[in-house]
N, CA, C and O atoms as a GROMACS GRO file, in nm:
protein
  500
    1MET      N    1   0.085  -0.118   0.000
    1MET     CA    2   0.000   0.000   0.000
    1MET      C    3   0.089   0.125   0.000
    1MET      O    4   0.180   0.136   0.082
    2PRO      N    5   0.064   0.216  -0.091
    2PRO     CA    6   0.147   0.337  -0.098
    2PRO      C    7   0.133   0.422   0.029
    2PRO      O    8   0.026   0.430   0.090
    3LEU      N    9   0.242   0.484   0.064
    3LEU     CA   10   0.243   0.569   0.183
    3LEU      C   11   0.209   0.712   0.145
    3LEU      O   12   0.245   0.758   0.036
    4ASP      N   13   0.140   0.782   0.234
    4ASP     CA   14   0.113   0.923   0.211
    4ASP      C   15   0.231   1.006   0.261
    4ASP      O   16   0.327   0.952   0.316
    5ALA      N   17   0.223   1.136   0.242
    5ALA     CA   18   0.335   1.225   0.277
    5ALA      C   19   0.369   1.217   0.426
    5ALA      O   20   0.486   1.221   0.462
    6GLN      N   21   0.269   1.205   0.511
    6GLN     CA   22   0.294   1.198   0.655
    6GLN      C   23   0.365   1.067   0.690
    6GLN      O   24   0.457   1.067   0.772
    7ALA      N   25   0.323   0.957   0.630
    7ALA     CA   26   0.386   0.828   0.658
    7ALA      C   27   0.530   0.826   0.608
    7ALA      O   28   0.618   0.768   0.671
    8ILE      N   29   0.554   0.890   0.494
    8ILE     CA   30   0.691   0.900   0.442
    8ILE      C   31   0.777   0.983   0.537
    8ILE      O   32   0.892   0.948   0.564
    9ALA      N   33   0.722   1.092   0.589
    9ALA     CA   34   0.796   1.176   0.684
    9ALA      C   35   0.829   1.096   0.810
    9ALA      O   36   0.938   1.110   0.866
   10GLN      N   37   0.737   1.015   0.855
   10GLN     CA   38   0.762   0.932   0.974
   10GLN      C   39   0.870   0.829   0.946
   10GLN      O   40   0.956   0.803   1.030
   11LEU      N   41   0.867   0.770   0.827
   11LEU     CA   42   0.969   0.673   0.789
   11LEU      C   43   1.106   0.741   0.778
   11LEU      O   44   1.207   0.683   0.815
   12GLU      N   45   1.108   0.864   0.725
   12GLU     CA   46   1.232   0.940   0.719
   12GLU      C   47   1.291   0.958   0.859
   12GLU      O   48   1.410   0.935   0.881
   13GLN      N   49   1.207   0.999   0.952
   13GLN     CA   50   1.252   1.021   1.089
   13GLN      C   51   1.302   0.891   1.151
   13GLN      O   52   1.406   0.889   1.216
   14LYS      N   53   1.229   0.784   1.131
   14LYS     CA   54   1.268   0.654   1.186
   14LYS      C   55   1.403   0.610   1.129
   14LYS      O   56   1.489   0.562   1.203
   15ALA      N   57   1.421   0.626   0.998
   15ALA     CA   58   1.547   0.585   0.934
   15ALA      C   59   1.663   0.669   0.983
   15ALA      O   60   1.771   0.616   1.010
   16ASN      N   61   1.642   0.797   0.994
   16ASN     CA   62   1.750   0.886   1.037
   16ASN      C   63   1.793   0.860   1.182
   16ASN      O   64   1.908   0.885   1.218
   17GLN      N   65   1.701   0.812   1.264
   17GLN     CA   66   1.730   0.788   1.405
   17GLN      C   67   1.766   0.643   1.436
   17GLN      O   68   1.799   0.609   1.549
   18ALA      N   69   1.759   0.557   1.335
   18ALA     CA   70   1.780   0.413   1.356
   18ALA      C   71   1.926   0.380   1.383
   18ALA      O   72   2.017   0.458   1.354
   19ASN      N   73   1.944   0.262   1.438
   19ASN     CA   74   2.077   0.206   1.455
   19ASN      C   75   2.144   0.198   1.317
   19ASN      O   76   2.079   0.160   1.220
   20PRO      N   77   2.270   0.235   1.307
   20PRO     CA   78   2.338   0.233   1.176
   20PRO      C   79   2.326   0.101   1.101
   20PRO      O   80   2.324   0.100   0.978
   21ARG      N   81   2.319  -0.010   1.173
   21ARG     CA   82   2.305  -0.140   1.106
   21ARG      C   83   2.170  -0.156   1.038
   21ARG      O   84   2.158  -0.232   0.942
   22GLU      N   85   2.071  -0.085   1.085
   22GLU     CA   86   1.936  -0.097   1.030
   22GLU      C   87   1.904   0.009   0.926
   22GLU      O   88   1.805  -0.002   0.854
   23GLN      N   89   1.987   0.112   0.918
   23GLN     CA   90   1.957   0.224   0.830
   23GLN      C   91   1.951   0.187   0.683
   23GLN      O   92   1.866   0.238   0.610
   24CYS      N   93   2.038   0.100   0.637
   24CYS     CA   94   2.041   0.064   0.495
   24CYS      C   95   1.903   0.019   0.449
   24CYS      O   96   1.849   0.072   0.352
   25TYR      N   97   1.846  -0.079   0.518
   25TYR     CA   98   1.715  -0.129   0.479
   25TYR      C   99   1.608  -0.022   0.490
   25TYR      O  100   1.522  -0.010   0.402
   26LEU      N  101   1.611   0.056   0.596
   26LEU     CA  102   1.511   0.161   0.612
   26LEU      C  103   1.522   0.268   0.503
   26LEU      O  104   1.421   0.319   0.455
   27TYR      N  105   1.645   0.302   0.464
   27TYR     CA  106   1.663   0.398   0.355
   27TYR      C  107   1.612   0.342   0.223
   27TYR      O  108   1.554   0.414   0.142
   28VAL      N  109   1.633   0.212   0.201
   28VAL     CA  110   1.580   0.151   0.078
   28VAL      C  111   1.428   0.154   0.082
   28VAL      O  112   1.364   0.182  -0.020
   29GLN      N  113   1.368   0.125   0.198
   29GLN     CA  114   1.222   0.135   0.211
   29GLN      C  115   1.175   0.277   0.180
   29GLN      O  116   1.075   0.297   0.112
   30LEU      N  117   1.248   0.373   0.229
   30LEU     CA  118   1.214   0.513   0.207
   30LEU      C  119   1.222   0.548   0.059
   30LEU      O  120   1.132   0.612   0.005
   31ILE      N  121   1.330   0.507  -0.007
   31ILE     CA  122   1.345   0.532  -0.150
   31ILE      C  123   1.231   0.467  -0.227
   31ILE      O  124   1.175   0.526  -0.319
   32HIS      N  125   1.198   0.345  -0.189
   32HIS     CA  126   1.088   0.275  -0.255
   32HIS      C  127   0.957   0.353  -0.240
   32HIS      O  128   0.885   0.374  -0.338
   33SER      N  129   0.927   0.395  -0.118
   33SER     CA  130   0.803   0.470  -0.093
   33SER      C  131   0.801   0.601  -0.170
   33SER      O  132   0.698   0.641  -0.225
   34MET      N  133   0.915   0.669  -0.173
   34MET     CA  134   0.923   0.797  -0.245
   34MET      C  135   0.910   0.776  -0.396
   34MET      O  136   0.849   0.858  -0.465
   35THR      N  137   0.964   0.666  -0.447
   35THR     CA  138   0.952   0.637  -0.590
   35THR      C  139   0.806   0.610  -0.625
   35THR      O  140   0.756   0.658  -0.727
   36GLU      N  141   0.738   0.535  -0.540
   36GLU     CA  142   0.595   0.510  -0.563
   36GLU      C  143   0.516   0.641  -0.559
   36GLU      O  144   0.428   0.663  -0.641
   37ALA      N  145   0.549   0.727  -0.463
   37ALA     CA  146   0.481   0.857  -0.453
   37ALA      C  147   0.507   0.940  -0.577
   37ALA      O  148   0.415   1.003  -0.630
   38ALA      N  149   0.630   0.941  -0.624
   38ALA     CA  150   0.664   1.017  -0.746
   38ALA      C  151   0.589   0.962  -0.866
   38ALA      O  152   0.544   1.038  -0.952
   39GLY      N  153   0.575   0.831  -0.873
   39GLY     CA  154   0.498   0.771  -0.982
   39GLY      C  155   0.353   0.816  -0.982
   39GLY      O  156   0.297   0.848  -1.086
   40ARG      N  157   0.293   0.819  -0.862
   40ARG     CA  158   0.154   0.868  -0.852
   40ARG      C  159   0.148   1.015  -0.893
   40ARG      O  160   0.053   1.057  -0.960
   41GLN      N  161   0.248   1.094  -0.852
   41GLN     CA  162   0.250   1.236  -0.887
   41GLN      C  163   0.261   1.254  -1.038
   41GLN      O  164   0.195   1.341  -1.095
   42ILE      N  165   0.343   1.174  -1.103
   42ILE     CA  166   0.358   1.182  -1.249
   42ILE      C  167   0.225   1.149  -1.316
   42ILE      O  168   0.179   1.221  -1.405
   43LEU      N  169   0.164   1.040  -1.272
   43LEU     CA  170   0.038   0.998  -1.333
   43LEU      C  171  -0.073   1.101  -1.312
   43LEU      O  172  -0.167   1.108  -1.391
   44ASN      N  173  -0.062   1.180  -1.205
   44ASN     CA  174  -0.159   1.287  -1.177
   44ASN      C  175  -0.121   1.420  -1.241
   44ASN      O  176  -0.191   1.519  -1.225
   45GLY      N  177  -0.010   1.421  -1.315
   45GLY     CA  178   0.034   1.544  -1.381
   45GLY      C  179   0.105   1.642  -1.289
   45GLY      O  180   0.123   1.758  -1.325
   46GLU      N  181   0.146   1.597  -1.172
   46GLU     CA  182   0.216   1.682  -1.074
   46GLU      C  183   0.367   1.667  -1.094
   46GLU      O  184   0.437   1.613  -1.008
   47TYR      N  185   0.416   1.716  -1.207
   47TYR     CA  186   0.554   1.690  -1.248
   47TYR      C  187   0.658   1.759  -1.158
   47TYR      O  188   0.762   1.701  -1.130
   48GLU      N  189   0.628   1.880  -1.114
   48GLU     CA  190   0.725   1.950  -1.027
   48GLU      C  191   0.737   1.878  -0.893
   48GLU      O  192   0.847   1.864  -0.840
   49GLN      N  193   0.625   1.833  -0.839
   49GLN     CA  194   0.629   1.760  -0.712
   49GLN      C  195   0.703   1.627  -0.728
   49GLN      O  196   0.778   1.585  -0.640
   50ALA      N  197   0.681   1.561  -0.842
   50ALA     CA  198   0.749   1.434  -0.868
   50ALA      C  199   0.900   1.456  -0.877
   50ALA      O  200   0.978   1.376  -0.825
   51ALA      N  201   0.940   1.564  -0.942
   51ALA     CA  202   1.083   1.594  -0.953
   51ALA      C  203   1.144   1.620  -0.815
   51ALA      O  204   1.255   1.576  -0.787
   52ALA      N  205   1.072   1.691  -0.730
   52ALA     CA  206   1.121   1.719  -0.594
   52ALA      C  207   1.130   1.589  -0.513
   52ALA      O  208   1.225   1.569  -0.437
   53THR      N  209   1.032   1.503  -0.529
   53THR     CA  210   1.034   1.375  -0.458
   53THR      C  211   1.152   1.291  -0.504
   53THR      O  212   1.221   1.231  -0.421
   54MET      N  213   1.178   1.287  -0.634
   54MET     CA  214   1.290   1.209  -0.686
   54MET      C  215   1.423   1.267  -0.640
   54MET      O  216   1.518   1.193  -0.617
   55LYS      N  217   1.430   1.398  -0.628
   55LYS     CA  218   1.552   1.462  -0.580
   55LYS      C  219   1.584   1.415  -0.438
   55LYS      O  220   1.700   1.393  -0.403
   56LYS      N  221   1.481   1.399  -0.356
   56LYS     CA  222   1.502   1.352  -0.219
   56LYS      C  223   1.554   1.209  -0.217
   56LYS      O  224   1.631   1.172  -0.128
   57THR      N  225   1.512   1.127  -0.314
   57THR     CA  226   1.562   0.989  -0.317
   57THR      C  227   1.713   0.986  -0.339
   57THR      O  228   1.782   0.897  -0.289
   58GLU      N  229   1.763   1.083  -0.413
   58GLU     CA  230   1.908   1.088  -0.438
   58GLU      C  231   1.985   1.104  -0.307
   58GLU      O  232   2.090   1.042  -0.290
   59HIS      N  233   1.934   1.184  -0.217
   59HIS     CA  234   1.998   1.204  -0.087
   59HIS      C  235   2.007   1.071  -0.012
   59HIS      O  236   2.112   1.038   0.044
   60TYR      N  237   1.899   0.997  -0.010
   60TYR     CA  238   1.899   0.870   0.063
   60TYR      C  239   1.983   0.764  -0.008
   60TYR      O  240   2.041   0.678   0.058
   61ALA      N  241   1.991   0.770  -0.139
   61ALA     CA  242   2.080   0.679  -0.212
   61ALA      C  243   2.225   0.706  -0.172
   61ALA      O  244   2.304   0.612  -0.158
   62GLN      N  245   2.260   0.832  -0.155
   62GLN     CA  246   2.396   0.866  -0.111
   62GLN      C  247   2.422   0.815   0.030
   62GLN      O  248   2.532   0.769   0.059
   63LEU      N  249   2.323   0.822   0.117
   63LEU     CA  250   2.339   0.771   0.252
   63LEU      C  251   2.357   0.619   0.253
   63LEU      O  252   2.434   0.566   0.332
   64ILE      N  253   2.287   0.550   0.165
   64ILE     CA  254   2.304   0.405   0.154
   64ILE      C  255   2.446   0.376   0.110
   64ILE      O  256   2.515   0.292   0.168
   65HIS      N  257   2.489   0.445   0.007
   65HIS     CA  258   2.625   0.427  -0.045
   65HIS      C  259   2.728   0.449   0.066
   65HIS      O  260   2.821   0.369   0.082
   66ALA      N  261   2.713   0.554   0.142
   66ALA     CA  262   2.808   0.588   0.247
   66ALA      C  263   2.805   0.486   0.361
   66ALA      O  264   2.907   0.463   0.426
   67GLY      N  265   2.691   0.426   0.386
   67GLY     CA  266   2.678   0.335   0.498
   67GLY      C  267   2.699   0.189   0.469
   67GLY      O  268   2.695   0.107   0.561
   68LEU      N  269   2.722   0.152   0.343
   68LEU     CA  270   2.734   0.011   0.309
   68LEU      C  271   2.855  -0.056   0.373
   68LEU      O  272   2.856  -0.179   0.388
   69ALA      N  273   2.954   0.019   0.411
   69ALA     CA  274   3.072  -0.042   0.472
   69ALA      C  275   3.040  -0.095   0.612
   69ALA      O  276   3.110  -0.182   0.662
   70ARG      N  277   2.935  -0.042   0.673
   70ARG     CA  278   2.895  -0.089   0.806
   70ARG      C  279   2.832  -0.227   0.795
   70ARG      O  280   2.784  -0.268   0.690
   71ASP      N  281   2.835  -0.296   0.904
   71ASP     CA  282   2.766  -0.425   0.912
   71ASP      C  283   2.617  -0.396   0.904
   71ASP      O  284   2.564  -0.324   0.989
   72THR      N  285   2.550  -0.448   0.806
   72THR     CA  286   2.408  -0.417   0.789
   72THR      C  287   2.320  -0.539   0.810
   72THR      O  288   2.360  -0.653   0.785
   73LYS      N  289   2.201  -0.513   0.857
   73LYS     CA  290   2.100  -0.616   0.872
   73LYS      C  291   2.010  -0.612   0.749
   73LYS      O  292   1.994  -0.507   0.685
   74ARG      N  293   1.952  -0.724   0.717
   74ARG     CA  294   1.852  -0.734   0.610
   74ARG      C  295   1.907  -0.688   0.476
   74ARG      O  296   1.836  -0.625   0.397
   75LEU      N  297   2.031  -0.720   0.449
   75LEU     CA  298   2.096  -0.677   0.326
   75LEU      C  299   2.027  -0.735   0.202
   75LEU      O  300   2.004  -0.664   0.104
   76LYS      N  301   1.993  -0.863   0.206
   76LYS     CA  302   1.926  -0.927   0.092
   76LYS      C  303   1.788  -0.865   0.070
   76LYS      O  304   1.746  -0.843  -0.043
   77ASP      N  305   1.717  -0.837   0.180
   77ASP     CA  306   1.586  -0.772   0.167
   77ASP      C  307   1.600  -0.634   0.104
   77ASP      O  308   1.520  -0.595   0.019
   78ALA      N  309   1.703  -0.562   0.146
   78ALA     CA  310   1.728  -0.428   0.089
   78ALA      C  311   1.758  -0.438  -0.060
   78ALA      O  312   1.710  -0.358  -0.140
   79GLU      N  313   1.839  -0.538  -0.097
   79GLU     CA  314   1.875  -0.556  -0.239
   79GLU      C  315   1.751  -0.587  -0.322
   79GLU      O  316   1.732  -0.530  -0.429
   80LYS      N  317   1.664  -0.677  -0.273
   80LYS     CA  318   1.543  -0.713  -0.347
   80LYS      C  319   1.449  -0.593  -0.363
   80LYS      O  320   1.393  -0.572  -0.470
   81LEU      N  321   1.434  -0.517  -0.255
   81LEU     CA  322   1.346  -0.400  -0.262
   81LEU      C  323   1.402  -0.294  -0.356
   81LEU      O  324   1.327  -0.229  -0.428
   82MET      N  325   1.534  -0.276  -0.356
   82MET     CA  326   1.595  -0.179  -0.447
   82MET      C  327   1.576  -0.225  -0.592
   82MET      O  328   1.553  -0.143  -0.680
   83GLU      N  329   1.587  -0.355  -0.616
   83GLU     CA  330   1.564  -0.407  -0.751
   83GLU      C  331   1.422  -0.375  -0.797
   83GLU      O  332   1.400  -0.331  -0.910
   84HIS      N  333   1.326  -0.396  -0.709
   84HIS     CA  334   1.186  -0.365  -0.740
   84HIS      C  335   1.168  -0.215  -0.763
   84HIS      O  336   1.096  -0.174  -0.854
   85THR      N  337   1.233  -0.135  -0.682
   85THR     CA  338   1.221   0.011  -0.692
   85THR      C  339   1.274   0.061  -0.825
   85THR      O  340   1.211   0.144  -0.890
   86THR      N  341   1.390   0.011  -0.867
   86THR     CA  342   1.446   0.056  -0.996
   86THR      C  343   1.358   0.011  -1.112
   86THR      O  344   1.346   0.083  -1.212
   87ALA      N  345   1.296  -0.106  -1.100
   87ALA     CA  346   1.204  -0.151  -1.205
   87ALA      C  347   1.083  -0.059  -1.212
   87ALA      O  348   1.039  -0.023  -1.321
   88ARG      N  349   1.030  -0.020  -1.097
   88ARG     CA  350   0.915   0.071  -1.095
   88ARG      C  351   0.952   0.208  -1.152
   88ARG      O  352   0.875   0.268  -1.227
   89LEU      N  353   1.070   0.256  -1.115
   89LEU     CA  354   1.113   0.386  -1.167
   89LEU      C  355   1.126   0.381  -1.319
   89LEU      O  356   1.095   0.478  -1.387
   90ASN      N  357   1.172   0.269  -1.372
   90ASN     CA  358   1.178   0.252  -1.517
   90ASN      C  359   1.039   0.264  -1.579
   90ASN      O  360   1.023   0.325  -1.685
   91GLU      N  361   0.939   0.208  -1.513
   91GLU     CA  362   0.801   0.219  -1.561
   91GLU      C  363   0.755   0.364  -1.560
   91GLU      O  364   0.696   0.411  -1.658
   92TYR      N  365   0.782   0.435  -1.452
   92TYR     CA  366   0.740   0.575  -1.441
   92TYR      C  367   0.812   0.663  -1.541
   92TYR      O  368   0.759   0.764  -1.588
   93LEU      N  369   0.932   0.624  -1.574
   93LEU     CA  370   1.013   0.701  -1.670
   93LEU      C  371   0.941   0.710  -1.805
   93LEU      O  372   0.953   0.810  -1.875
   94ARG      N  373   0.868   0.607  -1.840
   94ARG     CA  374   0.794   0.606  -1.967
   94ARG      C  375   0.684   0.711  -1.972
   94ARG      O  376   0.641   0.752  -2.079
   95HIS      N  377   0.637   0.754  -1.855
   95HIS     CA  378   0.529   0.852  -1.848
   95HIS      C  379   0.581   0.995  -1.830
   95HIS      O  380   0.501   1.089  -1.821
   96SER      N  381   0.709   1.011  -1.823
   96SER     CA  382   0.765   1.144  -1.803
   96SER      C  383   0.814   1.202  -1.935
   96SER      O  384   0.824   1.132  -2.035
   97SER      N  385   0.845   1.332  -1.932
   97SER     CA  386   0.893   1.394  -2.055
   97SER      C  387   0.988   1.509  -2.021
   97SER      O  388   0.991   1.556  -1.907
   98GLY      N  389   1.064   1.552  -2.120
   98GLY     CA  390   1.150   1.669  -2.108
   98GLY      C  391   1.248   1.664  -1.993
   98GLY      O  392   1.315   1.563  -1.970
   99ASP      N  393   1.256   1.776  -1.921
   99ASP     CA  394   1.351   1.789  -1.811
   99ASP      C  395   1.324   1.687  -1.700
   99ASP      O  396   1.416   1.635  -1.637
  100ASP      N  397   1.195   1.658  -1.677
  100ASP     CA  398   1.160   1.559  -1.576
  100ASP      C  399   1.219   1.424  -1.611
  100ASP      O  400   1.268   1.351  -1.525
  101ARG      N  401   1.215   1.391  -1.739
  101ARG     CA  402   1.269   1.263  -1.785
  101ARG      C  403   1.420   1.257  -1.761
  101ARG      O  404   1.472   1.155  -1.716
  102LEU      N  405   1.489   1.366  -1.791
  102LEU     CA  406   1.634   1.368  -1.770
  102LEU      C  407   1.669   1.354  -1.622
  102LEU      O  408   1.762   1.281  -1.587
  103ALA      N  409   1.595   1.422  -1.537
  103ALA     CA  410   1.620   1.413  -1.394
  103ALA      C  411   1.592   1.272  -1.343
  103ALA      O  412   1.667   1.219  -1.261
  104MET      N  413   1.485   1.212  -1.391
  104MET     CA  414   1.452   1.077  -1.348
  104MET      C  415   1.555   0.976  -1.399
  104MET      O  416   1.589   0.881  -1.329
  105GLN      N  417   1.606   0.997  -1.520
  105GLN     CA  418   1.711   0.909  -1.572
  105GLN      C  419   1.836   0.918  -1.486
  105GLN      O  420   1.902   0.816  -1.461
  106ALA      N  421   1.870   1.038  -1.442
  106ALA     CA  422   1.987   1.055  -1.355
  106ALA      C  423   1.965   0.985  -1.221
  106ALA      O  424   2.056   0.920  -1.169
  107THR      N  425   1.845   0.998  -1.166
  107THR     CA  426   1.814   0.931  -1.040
  107THR      C  427   1.818   0.780  -1.059
  107THR      O  428   1.871   0.708  -0.974
  108LEU      N  429   1.762   0.732  -1.169
  108LEU     CA  430   1.763   0.588  -1.196
  108LEU      C  431   1.906   0.536  -1.207
  108LEU      O  432   1.938   0.428  -1.157
  109LYS      N  433   1.991   0.612  -1.272
  109LYS     CA  434   2.131   0.571  -1.285
  109LYS      C  435   2.195   0.559  -1.146
  109LYS      O  436   2.268   0.464  -1.119
  110GLN      N  437   2.166   0.657  -1.059
  110GLN     CA  438   2.221   0.653  -0.923
  110GLN      C  439   2.165   0.533  -0.846
  110GLN      O  440   2.240   0.464  -0.778
  111LEU      N  441   2.035   0.509  -0.856
  111LEU     CA  442   1.974   0.396  -0.785
  111LEU      C  443   2.022   0.263  -0.840
  111LEU      O  444   2.038   0.167  -0.764
  112ASP      N  445   2.047   0.255  -0.971
  112ASP     CA  446   2.106   0.134  -1.029
  112ASP      C  447   2.244   0.108  -0.968
  112ASP      O  448   2.280  -0.007  -0.940
  113GLY      N  449   2.320   0.214  -0.949
  113GLY     CA  450   2.452   0.201  -0.887
  113GLY      C  451   2.442   0.150  -0.743
  113GLY      O  452   2.520   0.066  -0.701
  114VAL      N  453   2.345   0.203  -0.668
  114VAL     CA  454   2.323   0.158  -0.531
  114VAL      C  455   2.282   0.011  -0.532
  114VAL      O  456   2.327  -0.068  -0.449
  115HIS      N  457   2.194  -0.026  -0.626
  115HIS     CA  458   2.152  -0.166  -0.636
  115HIS      C  459   2.272  -0.256  -0.663
  115HIS      O  460   2.286  -0.362  -0.602
  116ASP      N  461   2.358  -0.214  -0.754
  116ASP     CA  462   2.479  -0.292  -0.783
  116ASP      C  463   2.566  -0.309  -0.659
  116ASP      O  464   2.619  -0.417  -0.633
  117GLU      N  465   2.580  -0.201  -0.581
  117GLU     CA  466   2.659  -0.209  -0.458
  117GLU      C  467   2.595  -0.304  -0.356
  117GLU      O  468   2.664  -0.382  -0.291
  118LEU      N  469   2.463  -0.295  -0.345
  118LEU     CA  470   2.393  -0.386  -0.253
  118LEU      C  471   2.413  -0.531  -0.296
  118LEU      O  472   2.438  -0.618  -0.212
  119LEU      N  473   2.402  -0.555  -0.424
  119LEU     CA  474   2.419  -0.690  -0.477
  119LEU      C  475   2.560  -0.743  -0.449
  119LEU      O  476   2.578  -0.858  -0.411
  120THR      N  477   2.659  -0.657  -0.467
  120THR     CA  478   2.797  -0.694  -0.438
  120THR      C  479   2.812  -0.728  -0.290
  120THR      O  480   2.879  -0.826  -0.256
  121GLN      N  481   2.752  -0.649  -0.204
  121GLN     CA  482   2.760  -0.674  -0.060
  121GLN      C  483   2.689  -0.806  -0.022
  121GLN      O  484   2.737  -0.880   0.064
  122VAL      N  485   2.577  -0.834  -0.088
  122VAL     CA  486   2.504  -0.959  -0.060
  122VAL      C  487   2.594  -1.079  -0.092
  122VAL      O  488   2.600  -1.174  -0.015
  123PHE      N  489   2.662  -1.073  -0.206
  123PHE     CA  490   2.744  -1.186  -0.247
  123PHE      C  491   2.875  -1.195  -0.170
  123PHE      O  492   2.938  -1.301  -0.167
  124SER      N  493   2.917  -1.087  -0.107
  124SER     CA  494   3.042  -1.092  -0.032
  124SER      C  495   3.022  -1.134   0.113
  124SER      O  496   3.119  -1.160   0.184
  125HIS      N  497   2.896  -1.141   0.158
  125HIS     CA  498   2.870  -1.184   0.297
  125HIS      C  499   2.833  -1.330   0.302
  125HIS      O  500   2.807  -1.383   0.410
   0.00000   0.00000   0.00000
């Protein structure tokens, strides 16, 4: 079930305050929820809001990247959810146009990189 803005804000707070070992999975959950929200915004014609939502996912992707060196819990779950998230973003990309499309492609490239890193970590543990 898609999360509303308040639920996403609560998840943001929970992830930011979580034990470092748990943050990776929570950040992936957050990125997934934000991607779903951006998809709904695109389908509703709310392109500026979707772009802002996708911009926020980039911040959390950077936090995942920075935190992967830590011992993480639920790494395989995080990898599977990120795989699903990038697939969904690819779907939403088809409904975007112009500058929004370029921004979403850049975000997708970053999330693909995070997915690759997660996958590497899964196989190294």
